[in-house]
C-alpha positions, 0 to 999 in steps of 0.5 A, a space after each residue: 627151233 628147226 636148226 638147219 643144217 643147209 651149207 647154203 646158209 651164210 657164214 654169220 658176221 662178228 655182228 650176226 654172230 653177237 646177235 646169235 648168241 643172244 638168240 641163242 642163250 634167251 630164245 625167241 625175242 622181240 626187236 626191242 627185248 633184243 635190243 635191250 638184252 645186247 645193245 643196252 649199254 653200248 649206245 647202238 640205236 634201235 633200228 640198228 637192231 631191227 635193220 641187222 635183223 632183217 638182214 639176217 631174215 634175209 639171209 636165213 639166219 632167223 626166222 621171224 614170226 610177223 603173225 602179232 604187231 611186235 615181230 618175234 626173231 629166232 635163231 634159224 640156225 642151231 649153235 651146234 651147227 654153226 660151232 662144226 660149220 666154223 670148226 671144219 673151215 678153221 680146220 680146212 683153212 688153218 689146220 692143212 684139213 687135220 682136225 688132230 692138230 687143231 685138237 693137239 693146239 687147242 689143248 696144249 695151249 693156254 688156259 689148259 683144259 679143266 678136268 672136267 673138259 678132259 672127261 668129256 674129250 676122253 668120252 667122245 674118243 671113246 666113243 669114236 673108237 667105239 664106232 659112235 658119233 664122228 
């Protein structure tokens, strides 16, 4: 997966995000495979899966390999890029551009962060303070 970082790619809708989550978890899939993995129990028709993937392809959210009869789809954006984009948007809209307010709200809410998550946060803070990743 290439993992586009192009800000012009539209943010996925809730339904598109569900499909992307399946692709991020399972990798490249045909329409049939995605339909079975994502819509198996909710009664959604195969043609809905196909149409969603066609729309997502037109938007640049998925890539399509049409070299074989059954087209294979893959996420065109990385999960990490998508998460950063949603968080950045949320920080701007909900927390007046303050990432620290987001973190304080997240850590002060329920459920509490696990010991492992707190260790990851400490490591990230140490890295930021020492001039590592931002």
